[in-house]
C-alpha positions as CSV (number, residue, x, y, z in Angstrom):
1,M,0.1,0.0,0.1
2,A,1.2,3.6,-1.1
3,G,2.0,5.9,2.0
4,T,2.4,3.6,4.7
5,A,5.5,3.4,6.1
6,T,7.4,0.2,6.9
7,A,7.8,-1.3,10.5
8,Q,11.6,-0.7,9.8
9,Q,10.8,2.7,9.2
10,I,8.7,3.7,12.3
11,E,11.5,1.8,14.2
12,A,13.9,4.0,13.0
13,G,11.5,7.1,14.5
14,A,12.5,10.2,13.2
15,T,16.5,9.6,14.3
16,G,16.9,8.3,10.7
17,Y,19.1,5.6,12.3
18,D,17.4,1.7,12.5
19,A,20.4,-0.3,14.4
20,F,18.4,-3.7,12.9
21,A,19.1,-2.8,8.8
22,L,22.9,-4.3,8.5
23,N,24.4,-1.1,7.1
24,C,23.4,1.2,10.3
25,P,26.4,3.1,12.0
26,S,24.2,3.1,15.0
27,R,25.8,-0.8,15.2
28,R,29.1,0.1,16.1
29,L,27.6,1.8,18.8
30,I,25.6,-0.4,20.2
31,D,29.0,-2.5,19.6
32,T,30.6,-0.3,21.2
33,L,28.3,0.4,24.6
34,G,28.4,-3.4,24.8
35,D,32.0,-3.8,26.1
36,K,32.2,-4.7,29.8
37,W,35.0,-2.4,30.1
38,V,33.1,0.4,28.5
39,S,29.8,-0.3,30.5
40,L,32.4,-0.3,34.1
41,V,34.4,2.9,33.7
42,V,30.7,4.9,33.0
43,V,29.2,3.3,35.5
44,A,32.3,4.2,37.3
45,L,33.1,8.3,36.7
46,G,29.0,8.6,37.4
47,I,28.8,7.4,40.7
48,R,32.6,8.7,41.8
49,G,32.8,12.1,39.3
50,P,35.7,13.3,37.8
51,L,38.6,10.4,38.2
52,R,42.8,10.2,37.8
53,Y,43.7,7.4,35.3
54,S,45.4,5.1,38.2
55,E,41.8,5.7,40.5
56,L,40.0,4.8,37.6
57,A,42.6,1.6,37.0
58,A,41.9,0.6,41.4
59,Q,37.9,1.3,40.8
60,I,37.3,-1.1,37.9
61,E,39.5,-4.5,39.6
62,G,41.4,-6.4,36.8
63,V,41.2,-3.8,34.0
64,S,45.2,-3.8,31.8
65,Q,46.6,-0.8,31.2
66,K,46.2,-1.6,27.6
67,M,42.1,-1.8,27.8
68,L,41.2,1.2,30.1
69,T,43.5,3.1,28.1
70,Q,41.7,2.2,24.9
71,T,38.8,2.6,26.7
72,L,39.0,6.0,27.9
73,R,40.1,7.1,24.1
74,G,36.9,5.4,22.9
75,L,34.9,7.4,24.9
76,E,36.6,10.6,24.4
77,R,36.2,10.1,21.1
78,D,33.2,9.6,20.9
79,G,31.9,12.7,22.8
80,L,31.0,10.6,26.3
81,V,34.3,11.4,27.9
82,T,36.8,14.2,28.9
83,R,39.9,14.5,29.3
84,T,41.4,17.1,31.5
85,V,45.3,17.6,31.7
86,T,46.1,20.0,34.5
87,P,49.8,21.4,33.9
88,T,51.3,20.4,36.6
89,V,54.7,18.7,38.5
90,P,53.4,16.0,37.4
91,L,50.9,16.6,35.0
92,R,47.4,15.8,36.3
93,V,44.6,14.1,33.7
94,D,41.9,13.4,34.8
95,Y,38.7,12.3,33.1
96,E,35.0,12.8,33.9
97,L,31.5,12.2,31.5
98,T,30.4,14.9,29.3
99,D,26.2,15.5,29.0
100,L,26.0,13.2,26.3
101,G,27.9,10.4,28.6
102,R,26.0,11.1,31.3
103,S,22.7,10.6,29.7
104,L,24.1,7.1,28.7
105,L,25.2,6.8,32.5
106,V,21.2,6.6,33.2
107,V,20.9,2.9,31.2
108,L,24.1,1.2,32.5
109,G,23.7,2.1,35.6
110,H,20.7,-0.4,35.3
111,L,22.4,-2.7,33.5
112,K,24.8,-3.0,35.8
113,E,21.9,-3.0,38.9
114,W,19.7,-5.8,37.1
115,A,23.1,-7.7,36.5
116,E,24.6,-7.5,40.0
117,L,20.4,-8.4,41.4
118,H,19.6,-11.6,38.9
119,M,23.4,-13.1,38.9
120,G,21.8,-15.9,41.4
121,A,19.1,-16.8,39.0
122,V,21.1,-16.7,35.9
123,D,23.7,-18.8,37.7
124,A,21.1,-21.1,38.6
125,A,19.9,-21.0,35.5
126,R,22.8,-21.8,33.9
127,A,23.9,-24.7,36.4
128,S,20.9,-26.0,35.3
129,Y,21.0,-26.1,31.6
130,D,24.0,-27.2,32.2
131,A,24.0,-30.2,34.2
132,T,20.4,-31.4,31.6
133,N,23.2,-31.2,29.4
134,A,26.5,-32.5,29.5
135,S,27.4,-34.5,27.1
């Protein structure tokens, strides 16, 4: 029927982006946001406010220096984090969420809380599945 919007067009809305479409650039962003280090850095900065690199590394156990550096650079490139250099001796570098990053914090904060709240149920489901599907 001419003039009728497809479900894909409705889903895309006014933005013109549709993550279900194969070549939609929003898929790259979703891929980035699905990274565990990205989620943890955003939530840490949201909870604790501006942090130095060493403070972030201490807050997020298990993150390597390489991964934290790559994550912060990516978040800065995407406009989610700002990096402020203070010319002192030694040099001071602080990381802080931008307004865009703070808008993402709401979503990722809920995801973190959901994971912590439901981890026991997920572990039980995994154990049950593994017990019934053992080779």
